[in-house]
N, C-alpha and C positions, 0 to 999 in steps of 0.2 A: 650542749650535748644533743645529739640527734636522736629522734624517735627510732626505735628498732624497726626493721623491715617486717611487714606482716608475713606470717607463715601461711602456707597453703595457697590455693588459687585466688587470684584477684577477680572479683565479680564486678562487672560493669552493668549498671542498670540501664540498658538500652532497650528501646521499644522493640518488640518482635518485628522482624521484617516480614512483609507479606509478599507472596508471589507476584511477579510482574503482571500476570494475567488478571489479577484482582485489582491492581492499582491503576492500570492503563484506562479501563472504562471510566473511572472517576476523574482521571486527569484530563482526558480528551472528551469531555462532555460538551455538547453543542445543542442547546435547547433540550428537548426531551430525549435526544439520542446520545448514547455513550459509545464512542468509537474505540477500536483497538487497531491502530495501524502497525504493520510489521516493520516498516522502515521509518525510524524516528530520528530527529535531530540529536536528541540526547545520547543516543548510541553512536552517532557519527556514521550512519549508514547511508549508502546510495545504492541505486539499482540500475541495471541495464535491461532493456526489453528487446527481445528478438521477436518480431511480429510477422506471422504468415497471414496475409490478408486475402481471403478467398471471396470472389465475387462471380456472379454468373455472366462474366464477360471475359474476353481474352486477357492474358497476363499483361500488366502494364497499364490497363485502361482505368485503373483507380485514379490516376492523375488526370485523365481526360474526363471522367464522369463527375468530377468535383474537386474541390480544393483540398489537397492532401493535408496541408497544414491545419485547416479547420477540423478535419476528421481526426487527426492525431490529438489536437487540443481537446476535443470532446472525449476521446478515450482517456487522456490523462486526467481530465476532470472526474471521470467515472471511477478512476483508481485511487483518488485521494479523498481525504475527509474534507468536509466543507470548511471554509475559512471562518475565523472567529466573528467577523462582522458581516458575513454573507447571509442573504435571505434565501438561500437555496433550499432550506428546509421549511420555509414559512407554511404553517398550517398542516404540516405532516406529522404523524405520530409513528413511532416504530411498531412494526408487526412483531408478533411473539418470537419469530425466528431472527429478529434483528436486534436482540438484546443479549450481549453487546453486538454492535455492528462492526464486523471485520472489514478492513480495507487494506490496500497494499501500502500506501504512503501517507504520511502526515501532511506532506506538502509536495506538489508536483515538481518543485525545485530539486527534489531528491532523485529525480530521474536523470541520470547523467549520460546515458547512451541509449540510442535506439537504432534498430535495423529493421527495415520493412521490405518484405518480399511479397509480390503479388502473384496470384495464380487463379485458375478457374475453379469456381465452385461446381463440383460435379454432381451434387445431390441437393435437391431443393430443401429448404429449411422447413417449409410447411408442406401442404399437399401439392403445390405447384410452384414453379419458379416465379420470382418477382424480381424485377430489375434492381430493386433497392435492397435485396437481401445481401447479407455479408456474414461471414463466419471468420472470426479471428482466433488464431492459435498463438498464444503468447508464452514465451519462455522468459522467466524472470531470473536474473542473476543478481544476488545481493552481495555487496562487499563493504567492508569498513573503510572509512577514509583515514583512520588512525588505528593501528593494531593495539589492542589492550585485552586484558583478561575478560572484560565485559563483551568483547566482540570476537573472541577466539573461535567461536562456533561458525563464524562467517568467513573465516580464512580458508583458502585452498579449495 
C-alpha cells in the first residue's frame, strides 16, 4: 500500500538565492580585488565594440602612427579582468571606489566583433594638444550565444 500524498504545498528547503550582484564579486576574486564583469562565460554572452578613435592627426593616421593591433590589444586588456595566474595586479590594492571593480568582460575572448573608425580630435584633452593624446568613444553591443531565460534581457 502506498503512502497518501501530502496535502498542502510542498516545501523544499533550498538555500535562499542571492542577487547576482552580490555573488559575482566573490566568484571573480583576484588577489585583493573583487571583479564584476558584465559579459561572462556562464551566461554565454559575447560583445561587439564599435570604436571611434579620435587623435590630433588626420583620419586614418592611427595606422601610420603605431601598430593598430597592439593598440587594440591594450584596449581589450583594459576592458577585461586579469587572468587567474597573471601578475597584473602585483603589489596593488583596490581604492575605495574599486570595491567591487566593474569591468566589461571576464575574458577578452568574449569580444566577438570590432569596428574601428578614426577621425581627428578637435579639442585637446589637457590644456594643449599632445601628439600622443587619444579619445575613444566605444559603443558596446552585448548578445547571447544561446537564447535562454537567463539571457532574455540581452535579446533584441
